[in-house]
C-alpha positions in Angstrom: 87.8 18.4 151.1 85.9 20.1 148.2 87.9 20.6 145.0 87.9 24.1 143.6 89.2 26.2 140.8 89.2 30.0 140.5 89.8 33.0 138.4 92.5 35.6 139.3 93.0 39.2 138.2 93.2 42.8 139.2 90.4 43.9 139.3 88.3 40.7 139.5 84.8 41.7 140.7 83.7 42.0 137.0 84.5 38.4 136.1 81.6 36.2 135.0 83.7 33.0 135.2 82.2 31.9 138.5 78.7 32.1 137.1 79.7 30.0 134.0 81.6 27.3 135.9 79.1 27.2 138.7 76.3 26.7 136.2 78.1 23.8 134.6 79.1 22.2 137.9 75.4 22.3 139.0 74.1 20.9 135.7 76.5 18.0 135.9 76.1 17.4 139.6 79.8 17.8 140.3 80.7 18.6 143.9 83.2 21.3 143.4 83.5 25.1 143.7 84.7 27.9 141.4 85.7 31.2 143.0 87.2 34.7 142.4 90.6 35.7 143.8 91.8 39.3 143.7 95.5 39.0 143.1 97.6 42.1 142.6 100.7 42.0 140.3 103.1 41.9 143.3 101.2 39.0 144.8 101.4 36.6 141.9 104.4 34.7 143.2 102.9 34.3 146.6 99.5 33.2 145.1 101.0 30.3 143.1 103.2 29.2 146.0 100.1 29.0 148.3 98.1 27.1 145.8 100.9 24.7 145.1 100.5 23.4 148.7 96.7 23.1 148.5 95.6 19.7 147.3 92.0 20.8 146.8 93.1 23.4 144.2 92.5 22.2 140.6 93.8 25.3 138.9 92.9 28.8 137.8 91.9 31.0 135.0 93.9 34.2 134.5 92.5 37.6 133.4 94.0 41.1 133.2 96.8 42.0 133.9 98.5 38.7 134.6 98.4 36.7 131.3 102.0 37.3 130.4 103.5 37.7 133.9 102.1 34.4 135.2 104.3 32.5 132.8 107.2 33.2 135.2 105.6 31.1 138.0 104.5 27.9 136.3 105.9 25.2 134.1 105.5 25.7 130.3 105.4 22.1 129.1 103.4 23.0 126.0 105.7 25.6 124.6 103.2 28.4 125.2 105.9 31.0 125.8 107.2 30.5 122.2 103.9 30.0 120.5 101.5 32.5 122.1 103.5 34.2 124.8 100.7 34.4 127.3 98.6 32.0 129.4 95.1 32.2 130.7 94.8 28.9 132.5 96.9 27.0 135.0 96.3 23.4 136.0 97.8 21.0 138.6 99.4 18.0 136.8 99.2 14.5 138.2 102.8 14.9 139.5 101.8 18.1 141.4 103.4 20.5 139.0 101.6 23.7 138.0 101.2 23.9 134.2 100.4 27.0 132.2 98.3 26.7 129.1 96.1 29.0 126.9 92.4 28.4 126.1 91.8 32.0 124.8 92.9 31.1 121.2 90.3 28.3 120.9 87.7 30.4 122.7 88.2 33.3 120.4 88.0 31.2 117.2 84.8 29.2 118.1 82.3 32.0 117.4 83.9 32.8 114.0 84.7 29.3 112.8 82.2 29.6 110.0 83.9 32.7 108.5 86.2 32.5 105.5 89.1 34.6 106.6 91.8 32.9 104.4 93.9 35.6 102.9 91.7 38.3 104.3 92.7 41.5 106.2 92.0 41.8 110.0 92.5 44.6 112.5 93.4 43.9 116.1 93.2 46.6 118.7 95.6 46.0 121.6 98.8 44.1 122.1 98.5 42.4 125.4 97.8 38.8 126.5 94.4 38.5 124.8 95.8 40.0 121.5 98.6 37.3 121.6 96.0 34.5 121.7 93.9 36.1 119.0 96.9 36.6 116.7 98.0 33.0 117.2 94.5 31.8 116.2 94.4 34.1 113.1 97.9 32.9 112.1 96.6 29.3 112.2 93.6 30.0 109.9 95.5 31.7 107.2 94.8 35.3 107.7 96.4 37.3 104.9 97.2 40.6 106.7 96.8 42.1 110.2 96.9 45.7 111.2 97.5 46.2 114.9 96.3 49.4 116.6 98.0 50.1 119.9 99.3 52.9 122.0 102.8 51.4 121.8 103.4 50.9 118.1 106.7 49.2 118.5 105.1 46.5 120.7 102.4 45.9 118.1 105.1 45.6 115.4 107.0 43.1 117.5 103.9 41.0 117.9 103.3 40.8 114.2 106.9 39.7 113.7 106.8 37.1 116.5 103.8 35.4 114.8 105.1 35.7 111.3 102.1 37.7 110.2 102.2 40.2 107.4 100.8 43.6 108.3 101.5 46.9 110.0 101.3 48.4 113.5 99.7 51.8 113.8 98.8 54.2 116.6 95.6 53.6 118.4 93.9 56.6 116.8 94.9 55.7 113.2 92.2 55.4 110.5 90.9 51.8 110.0 91.7 50.0 106.8 88.8 48.3 104.9 89.3 45.0 106.8 87.0 41.9 106.9 87.4 41.5 110.6 87.9 44.0 113.5 88.7 42.7 116.9 89.0 44.7 120.1 91.5 42.8 122.3 92.1 45.7 124.6 90.4 46.7 127.9 89.1 49.9 126.3 85.3 50.0 126.6 85.3 47.8 129.7 83.6 49.0 132.9 86.0 51.3 134.7 88.2 51.8 131.6 88.2 54.6 129.0 85.9 54.2 126.0 87.2 52.8 122.7 87.0 55.6 120.2 87.1 54.4 116.6 85.5 55.3 113.3 84.0 52.2 111.7 83.1 54.0 108.4 86.1 52.5 106.4 84.9 49.0 107.1 83.0 47.3 104.2 79.4 46.3 104.7 80.2 42.6 105.1 82.8 43.2 107.8 82.5 41.5 111.2 83.2 43.4 114.4 84.2 41.3 117.4 84.6 42.8 120.9 86.4 40.6 123.5 85.1 42.9 126.3 82.1 41.4 128.1 81.5 43.9 130.9 79.4 45.6 129.6 78.2 43.2 127.0 76.8 45.9 124.8 79.9 48.0 124.3 80.1 51.3 122.5 82.0 49.5 119.7 79.3 46.9 119.2 76.5 49.5 119.3 78.3 51.5 116.6 78.7 48.4 114.5 75.1 47.4 114.8 74.1 51.0 113.9 75.9 50.3 110.6 74.2 46.9 110.4 77.5 45.1 110.5 77.7 41.5 111.9 78.9 41.5 115.4 80.3 39.0 118.0 80.2 40.0 121.7 82.5 39.0 124.5 80.4 36.2 125.8 81.3 34.0 122.8 85.0 34.0 123.6 84.5 34.0 127.3 82.3 30.8 127.3 84.4 29.2 124.6 87.6 29.5 126.6 85.9 28.6 129.8 84.6 25.3 128.3 88.1 24.2 127.4 89.4 25.1 130.9 86.4 23.5 132.7 87.3 20.1 131.2 91.0 20.5 132.3 89.9 21.5 135.9 87.1 19.0 136.5 87.6 16.2 134.0 84.2 16.5 132.3 82.9 18.2 129.2 80.5 21.1 130.0 76.9 20.8 128.8 77.2 23.1 125.8 73.6 22.2 124.8 72.6 24.5 127.7 74.4 27.6 126.2 71.2 29.6 125.7 70.2 29.1 129.3 73.7 30.0 130.4 73.6 33.2 128.3 70.3 34.2 129.8 71.9 33.7 133.3 74.9 35.8 132.3 72.7 38.6 131.0 70.3 38.7 134.0 
């Protein structure tokens, strides 16, 4: 019986997680699989029930649109509901329980760990599961103020309040403030989704633009930022970072991060 983990979402064909985990499994010589599973919102309960009875299943990563809804079907032993409010990883505990956790926050932070954001202003676009993890991370590194841009302004304001972050929530088309960091935590700009239309001219020349979207890797937002010669972080940084944390939970081994350049070439091929 070959152990396996997988990534679930709707849609799911765009996910690069099987490439990442498959690369690490091969490099480490671990006999295991990592798969995609297309799970629609009304199939979540049935999905977790079926995996609960499968001893080969080590767990799953969770992508759009299930990061908040999946909390209803797993145990929350780490208090993720209160701290972040969304999960992106589920693992099977030694006692057989399915435990939800979140590796997105750590994955988001890794590529910008060298930035001094203490007391600075950040803009976050979106208010879904990814935005929750990003706001959690920003709150832990002492961000001074956050402006959330979202279609539902009230949802954005509620998120700021829940994380105890000073700032404001504005409409998606509002003018950007002169922030030190801009993060796209929405699906806008992703393959099959509407483009993200934003004017970056208010950002200072030392601002960093970070797009969590990785399909395509060169989004319109990043292209616009590079045209202004702003520093950028693409979606692979967060994707690989969160995957590395999940991989160790699934397979009990640290991934070979010294092969990151080789992995990046594989993902871009």
